[in-house]
C-alpha positions as CSV (number, residue, x, y, z in Angstrom):
1,M,75.3,84.7,70.1
2,P,78.0,87.7,69.1
3,V,81.6,86.9,68.9
4,M,83.8,89.1,71.0
5,T,87.1,89.7,69.3
6,Q,90.1,89.4,71.5
7,Y,92.4,92.8,71.4
8,P,96.1,92.4,72.1
9,P,96.6,94.2,75.6
10,H,98.1,97.9,74.9
11,P,101.7,98.1,75.7
12,I,100.8,101.0,78.2
13,L,98.3,99.1,79.7
14,A,99.9,95.7,80.3
15,D,102.4,93.7,78.8
16,Q,102.1,90.1,78.5
17,A,103.2,89.5,83.0
18,N,100.6,92.2,83.3
19,Q,103.0,94.2,84.4
20,V,104.0,98.6,82.7
21,D,107.2,97.3,80.6
22,F,107.9,101.3,79.6
23,A,111.8,100.5,79.1
24,S,110.6,98.4,76.0
25,L,108.8,101.2,74.9
26,S,110.4,103.4,72.0
27,R,109.1,106.4,73.0
28,F,106.8,107.1,75.9
29,R,103.2,108.3,75.3
30,W,102.2,111.9,76.4
31,F,100.2,111.0,79.3
32,V,102.8,109.1,80.8
33,R,105.1,111.6,80.5
34,A,103.1,114.2,81.6
35,I,102.8,111.6,84.9
36,F,106.0,111.6,85.1
37,V,107.1,115.1,84.5
38,G,104.3,116.4,87.5
39,V,106.0,113.8,89.9
40,G,109.1,115.1,89.2
41,I,108.0,118.8,89.4
42,G,106.0,117.7,92.6
43,L,109.1,115.7,94.1
44,V,111.6,119.1,93.7
45,S,109.2,121.6,94.7
46,L,109.2,119.6,98.3
47,L,113.1,119.6,98.2
48,V,113.1,123.6,97.2
49,I,110.1,124.2,100.0
50,A,112.3,122.1,102.3
51,A,115.0,124.0,101.8
52,T,113.4,127.2,102.8
53,L,111.9,126.1,105.9
54,K,114.0,126.6,109.2
55,P,114.1,123.3,111.1
56,D,112.0,123.6,114.3
57,P,114.6,122.7,117.1
58,R,112.4,120.7,119.0
59,G,112.1,117.9,115.9
60,H,108.9,118.6,114.9
61,G,106.1,121.4,113.9
62,T,108.5,122.7,110.9
63,H,105.6,122.9,108.9
64,E,103.8,125.4,110.8
65,Q,105.7,127.8,108.5
66,L,104.2,127.0,105.7
67,G,100.7,128.2,107.8
68,L,99.6,124.3,108.6
69,P,97.8,124.1,111.9
70,P,100.1,122.3,114.7
71,C,99.7,118.5,114.7
72,S,96.0,117.3,115.8
73,F,97.2,114.4,117.1
74,A,99.7,115.5,118.7
75,K,97.1,118.0,120.6
76,V,94.6,115.3,121.2
77,L,96.7,112.2,122.4
78,N,99.5,114.5,123.9
79,A,102.1,112.2,121.8
80,R,104.1,112.4,118.3
81,C,102.0,111.5,115.4
82,P,104.3,109.0,112.8
83,S,104.9,111.5,110.4
84,C,105.9,114.4,113.2
85,G,109.0,115.3,112.7
86,M,109.1,114.7,108.9
87,T,108.9,118.3,107.2
88,T,111.7,119.0,110.1
89,A,113.6,115.6,108.9
90,W,113.1,117.3,105.3
91,S,114.2,121.3,106.0
92,Y,117.8,119.2,108.5
93,M,118.9,117.1,105.3
94,M,118.4,119.7,102.8
95,R,120.8,121.7,105.4
96,G,123.6,118.7,105.2
97,Q,122.4,118.1,108.7
98,V,121.9,114.5,108.2
99,F,122.0,113.4,112.2
100,N,119.1,115.2,112.9
101,S,117.1,114.7,110.0
102,F,117.3,111.2,111.3
103,K,117.2,112.2,114.6
104,A,113.6,114.4,113.8
105,N,112.1,111.3,111.7
106,V,114.2,108.3,110.0
107,G,111.0,107.7,107.6
108,G,111.0,111.3,107.0
109,A,115.0,110.9,106.4
110,L,114.7,108.7,104.2
111,L,111.8,109.7,102.0
112,V,114.2,112.8,101.5
113,I,117.3,110.7,99.9
114,M,115.0,109.2,98.1
115,A,113.0,112.0,96.7
116,V,116.5,113.9,95.7
117,Y,117.2,110.9,93.0
118,I,113.7,110.1,92.2
119,G,112.8,113.5,91.3
120,P,114.7,115.1,89.3
121,W,114.9,111.2,87.5
122,L,111.2,111.1,86.4
123,L,111.7,115.2,86.0
124,I,114.1,114.5,83.3
125,S,112.7,111.1,82.1
126,G,109.5,112.2,81.3
127,W,110.7,114.8,79.7
128,L,112.9,113.5,77.0
129,G,110.3,110.3,76.6
130,R,112.6,107.6,77.8
131,W,114.6,106.5,80.7
132,I,118.1,108.2,81.7
133,V,118.4,105.1,83.9
134,N,116.7,101.8,83.6
135,P,113.8,101.9,86.5
136,P,113.9,100.0,89.5
137,S,111.8,96.3,89.4
138,D,108.3,96.5,90.7
139,K,109.7,94.2,93.4
140,I,112.7,96.8,94.6
141,V,109.6,99.7,94.5
142,V,107.6,97.4,96.9
143,L,110.0,96.6,99.1
144,T,111.5,100.1,99.7
145,A,108.0,101.6,100.3
146,I,107.5,98.5,102.8
147,T,110.7,99.6,104.6
148,V,110.0,102.9,104.7
149,G,106.4,102.2,106.1
150,V,108.1,99.9,108.7
151,V,110.8,102.3,109.3
152,T,108.2,104.8,109.8
153,L,106.1,103.3,112.3
154,V,109.3,101.6,114.8
155,D,110.5,105.2,114.8
156,W,107.2,106.2,115.8
157,I,107.2,103.1,118.9
158,C,110.3,104.3,120.0
159,R,109.4,107.4,120.3
160,L,106.5,106.9,122.0
161,A,108.4,104.4,124.5
């Protein structure tokens, strides 16, 4: 019977608690850095694009300026979908019109606020190969994602009523 050799977990893949512990690494691995830089560039790009768009006064439909079609959900069901108004919310927020942003889509307004902080943070951390500010705990990340999702759905249900 062959002997199975037990290797310790790779620090990039898992620590003893099966969670990635980037803070304990002296330097990020190249692929982690590439992911952080890529996501950071993506978020900052979305912010720049949102700043160049003119918010649609209807509160939704701003995405059509990018050559995208009108919302199929809205066309078929004659009601706005949960993400209707997100691009408009981003565009309003990038212009400093916070009230109009939240009016267009509360979840979208929360996402743009997060992107303003997370995009540059990931970009710079990935570029430098170390955290410039300590990362949030897994619990905070999960709770934030659930909160944005629930807020988006509640906003949608309120708009349908």
